[in-house]
PLY file of the C-alpha trace (Angstrom):
ply
format ascii 1.0
element vertex 276
property float x
property float y
property float z
element edge 275
property int vertex1
property int vertex2
end_header
1.63 54.42 22.86
-1.12 51.92 23.68
-2.84 52.81 20.42
0.40 52.10 18.52
0.79 48.73 20.28
-2.73 47.72 19.34
-2.11 48.61 15.69
1.17 46.67 15.73
-0.46 43.59 17.24
-3.36 43.79 14.80
-0.91 43.86 11.88
1.21 41.06 13.34
-1.66 38.65 14.10
-2.43 37.67 10.45
1.28 37.01 9.88
1.46 34.74 12.94
-1.65 32.85 11.85
-0.20 32.46 8.37
3.02 31.00 9.71
1.07 28.56 11.88
-1.02 27.48 8.89
2.15 26.76 6.90
3.48 24.26 9.42
4.23 20.95 7.70
5.97 18.85 10.34
4.50 17.89 13.72
7.19 15.43 14.83
8.19 17.42 17.93
4.61 17.55 19.18
4.17 13.83 18.49
7.41 13.02 20.32
6.34 15.02 23.38
3.06 13.10 23.49
4.86 9.77 22.96
7.29 10.50 25.79
4.50 11.44 28.18
2.51 8.32 27.29
5.56 6.04 27.53
6.63 7.38 30.92
3.09 6.97 32.19
3.10 3.30 31.18
6.64 2.28 32.21
6.59 3.02 35.93
7.77 -0.54 36.62
11.19 0.18 35.02
14.18 1.50 36.98
14.47 5.27 36.80
17.74 5.37 34.75
15.96 3.64 31.86
13.04 6.06 32.12
15.53 8.94 32.04
16.75 7.52 28.72
13.17 7.86 27.43
13.01 11.41 28.79
16.19 12.72 27.18
17.39 10.43 24.36
16.30 10.84 20.76
14.28 7.76 19.72
14.22 5.96 16.39
11.08 6.61 14.35
9.48 3.68 12.51
6.87 4.49 9.87
4.61 2.23 7.81
1.75 3.29 5.53
-1.72 2.08 6.47
-3.91 4.02 4.04
-2.86 6.40 1.30
-4.72 9.69 1.06
-7.28 9.49 -1.76
-8.26 12.93 -3.12
-11.77 13.52 -4.35
-12.31 13.08 -8.08
-14.98 14.50 -10.37
-16.98 11.73 -12.05
-19.80 11.80 -14.54
-23.14 12.51 -12.86
-26.34 12.09 -14.83
-26.06 14.07 -18.05
-23.18 16.22 -16.73
-19.92 15.02 -18.34
-16.74 14.53 -16.36
-14.19 17.31 -16.67
-11.16 15.55 -18.25
-8.90 18.50 -17.39
-9.57 18.21 -13.66
-6.57 16.78 -11.80
-7.20 15.97 -8.11
-4.74 17.61 -5.77
-2.52 15.08 -4.05
-1.59 15.46 -0.41
0.79 12.65 0.62
1.33 14.35 3.97
-2.23 13.25 4.78
-1.50 9.53 4.33
-2.59 7.54 7.39
0.39 5.74 8.91
1.64 3.82 11.89
4.35 5.91 13.53
6.28 4.27 16.35
8.91 5.80 18.63
11.61 3.30 19.66
14.08 3.70 22.53
16.94 1.21 23.11
18.33 1.96 26.60
21.84 0.48 27.03
21.85 -2.57 29.27
18.07 -3.00 29.38
17.98 -5.97 27.01
14.90 -4.93 25.09
13.43 -1.98 23.19
10.73 0.33 24.52
8.29 1.08 21.71
5.43 3.59 21.75
3.04 2.38 19.04
0.97 5.15 17.50
-0.87 6.38 14.44
-0.98 9.70 12.65
-0.89 11.48 9.33
2.41 11.24 7.47
3.43 14.70 8.69
2.91 13.36 12.27
-0.13 15.56 12.78
-2.82 14.12 15.07
-0.44 11.49 16.46
-2.21 9.30 19.00
-0.70 6.46 21.06
-2.03 2.90 20.88
0.10 1.08 23.44
3.64 0.69 24.80
5.38 -2.61 24.12
8.71 -4.14 25.17
10.40 -6.11 22.40
13.50 -8.26 22.62
15.66 -8.59 19.50
14.79 -11.98 18.00
17.54 -14.31 16.93
18.02 -14.60 13.19
15.43 -16.97 11.72
15.20 -16.39 7.98
12.26 -18.77 7.22
10.23 -17.36 10.11
10.91 -13.74 9.15
10.15 -14.43 5.45
6.85 -16.15 6.31
5.87 -13.37 8.72
6.62 -10.72 6.09
4.57 -12.61 3.47
1.64 -12.90 5.89
1.82 -9.19 6.74
1.79 -8.32 3.05
-1.22 -10.58 2.53
-3.12 -8.86 5.35
-2.19 -5.42 3.99
-3.45 -6.24 0.49
-6.45 -8.44 1.20
-7.89 -7.93 4.68
-8.87 -4.28 4.59
-11.85 -4.97 6.85
-9.59 -5.36 9.88
-9.53 -2.51 12.38
-6.60 -0.10 12.58
-5.51 -1.66 15.88
-5.56 -5.14 14.34
-3.51 -4.04 11.32
-0.96 -2.38 13.62
-0.81 -5.54 15.74
-0.15 -7.67 12.66
2.64 -5.38 11.46
4.53 -4.91 14.70
3.96 -7.91 16.96
5.32 -11.43 16.82
3.09 -14.16 15.42
2.09 -17.59 16.69
2.71 -20.32 14.08
0.58 -23.46 14.10
0.54 -26.56 11.93
-3.04 -26.85 10.70
-5.20 -28.98 8.44
-7.74 -26.53 7.02
-9.52 -28.01 3.99
-9.41 -24.71 2.14
-11.08 -26.14 -0.95
-14.32 -26.66 0.96
-14.17 -23.84 3.49
-14.94 -21.07 1.00
-17.64 -20.70 -1.60
-16.60 -19.51 -5.12
-17.53 -15.89 -4.45
-14.23 -14.19 -5.22
-14.32 -10.92 -7.11
-12.95 -12.57 -10.26
-15.76 -15.16 -10.33
-15.35 -18.74 -11.48
-12.00 -18.21 -13.24
-10.34 -16.88 -10.09
-11.92 -19.63 -7.99
-10.61 -22.31 -10.38
-7.12 -20.77 -10.23
-7.31 -20.83 -6.43
-8.26 -24.53 -6.41
-5.48 -25.35 -8.90
-2.96 -23.60 -6.65
-4.13 -25.72 -3.71
-3.58 -28.94 -5.66
0.06 -27.97 -6.14
0.52 -27.75 -2.36
-0.63 -31.27 -1.41
2.89 -32.51 -0.78
3.68 -29.55 1.48
2.90 -28.85 5.12
0.19 -26.37 5.98
1.15 -23.72 8.52
-1.09 -20.93 9.78
0.24 -17.63 11.14
-2.01 -16.37 13.92
-2.49 -13.00 15.63
-5.00 -11.96 18.27
-8.02 -10.01 17.00
-9.67 -7.13 18.86
-12.24 -9.60 20.15
-10.28 -11.73 22.69
-12.21 -14.81 21.55
-11.15 -14.44 17.91
-7.93 -14.88 15.93
-6.58 -13.46 12.68
-5.41 -16.50 10.70
-3.30 -16.61 7.53
-3.12 -20.19 6.25
-0.43 -21.18 3.76
2.00 -23.88 2.71
5.70 -24.36 3.36
8.12 -27.16 2.66
7.74 -30.66 4.15
10.48 -29.69 6.62
9.03 -26.40 7.80
8.48 -22.75 6.81
11.01 -22.62 3.97
9.21 -21.23 0.93
5.98 -20.60 2.88
3.33 -18.71 0.88
-0.10 -17.56 2.07
-3.18 -19.21 0.55
-6.06 -17.68 2.50
-6.82 -15.28 5.33
-9.70 -15.41 7.79
-10.90 -14.29 11.21
-12.00 -17.30 13.27
-13.18 -17.88 16.78
-10.56 -19.53 18.97
-12.83 -22.57 19.33
-13.10 -22.99 15.55
-9.34 -22.59 15.10
-8.63 -25.24 17.74
-10.49 -27.79 15.62
-7.82 -27.56 12.90
-4.60 -27.41 14.96
-2.41 -30.51 14.65
0.85 -29.11 16.02
3.02 -26.08 16.75
6.02 -24.72 14.87
8.90 -24.75 17.35
11.56 -22.80 15.43
10.06 -19.37 16.07
9.72 -17.04 19.10
7.61 -18.96 21.60
4.10 -17.51 21.72
0.97 -18.98 23.20
-1.92 -16.54 23.44
-3.82 -18.75 25.88
-0.90 -18.75 28.33
-0.40 -15.01 27.90
-4.07 -14.32 28.63
-4.24 -16.61 31.66
-1.11 -14.94 33.05
-2.85 -11.57 33.08
-5.71 -12.80 35.24
0 1
1 2
2 3
3 4
4 5
5 6
6 7
7 8
8 9
9 10
10 11
11 12
12 13
13 14
14 15
15 16
16 17
17 18
18 19
19 20
20 21
21 22
22 23
23 24
24 25
25 26
26 27
27 28
28 29
29 30
30 31
31 32
32 33
33 34
34 35
35 36
36 37
37 38
38 39
39 40
40 41
41 42
42 43
43 44
44 45
45 46
46 47
47 48
48 49
49 50
50 51
51 52
52 53
53 54
54 55
55 56
56 57
57 58
58 59
59 60
60 61
61 62
62 63
63 64
64 65
65 66
66 67
67 68
68 69
69 70
70 71
71 72
72 73
73 74
74 75
75 76
76 77
77 78
78 79
79 80
80 81
81 82
82 83
83 84
84 85
85 86
86 87
87 88
88 89
89 90
90 91
91 92
92 93
93 94
94 95
95 96
96 97
97 98
98 99
99 100
100 101
101 102
102 103
103 104
104 105
105 106
106 107
107 108
108 109
109 110
110 111
111 112
112 113
113 114
114 115
115 116
116 117
117 118
118 119
119 120
120 121
121 122
122 123
123 124
124 125
125 126
126 127
127 128
128 129
129 130
130 131
131 132
132 133
133 134
134 135
135 136
136 137
137 138
138 139
139 140
140 141
141 142
142 143
143 144
144 145
145 146
146 147
147 148
148 149
149 150
150 151
151 152
152 153
153 154
154 155
155 156
156 157
157 158
158 159
159 160
160 161
161 162
162 163
163 164
164 165
165 166
166 167
167 168
168 169
169 170
170 171
171 172
172 173
173 174
174 175
175 176
176 177
177 178
178 179
179 180
180 181
181 182
182 183
183 184
184 185
185 186
186 187
187 188
188 189
189 190
190 191
191 192
192 193
193 194
194 195
195 196
196 197
197 198
198 199
199 200
200 201
201 202
202 203
203 204
204 205
205 206
206 207
207 208
208 209
209 210
210 211
211 212
212 213
213 214
214 215
215 216
216 217
217 218
218 219
219 220
220 221
221 222
222 223
223 224
224 225
225 226
226 227
227 228
228 229
229 230
230 231
231 232
232 233
233 234
234 235
235 236
236 237
237 238
238 239
239 240
240 241
241 242
242 243
243 244
244 245
245 246
246 247
247 248
248 249
249 250
250 251
251 252
252 253
253 254
254 255
255 256
256 257
257 258
258 259
259 260
260 261
261 262
262 263
263 264
264 265
265 266
266 267
267 268
268 269
269 270
270 271
271 272
272 273
273 274
274 275
């Protein structure tokens, strides 16, 4: 009988390994890890709200950070490229931000577990837990914030993963600034002189508009992620980004001439001093 059991287990083991290898969705494992991390970091909340995290199904928010890029065969030396070779795509391996959001009734704000993973939720790892109140409708603010996020996504690939997540999912401080963008950057854009000239021409068209900069904290507490752009003379209506940069707080302070008051109130200096 024992001999039969050993043979049965030996035959069953490859099948079990095969089924495990075919797994394509790791959402349940990610959710278990998100719950554990969230409960560990929300001990200050009343227990009924923590029970909501324990037992309620959260909303899942997903945004792509980096698309999976399969290897390609290119020409090497005298060896020609194989034109019939088609790289295998694996969209499930895209690198994404994947956030679990709970909205406990009566709490007044959302509990969000920010994380990152592959698109199939494999290797999900938490970044932080945040509490977010629903912001009142502010179309110019939301449009400007979305435009700045898109600019960061397309043009500031050197930012860290944590910084890109922070830009996508946290509120932004908006400052009225007077950067002289024409003289702050040398003509070293990828497109050369033609692109630089187009950039300068676009700045000339903005001279009758107000300059506003959207600002997020960088990983370095003494630095800021700054997206400078131009809105209407009356505010953020029609705001478009012109340039993005990472500046020290001291350098940024030199160009601040005011604060935009029609957005969620944020002041990183006050927030930091409050933590001390």
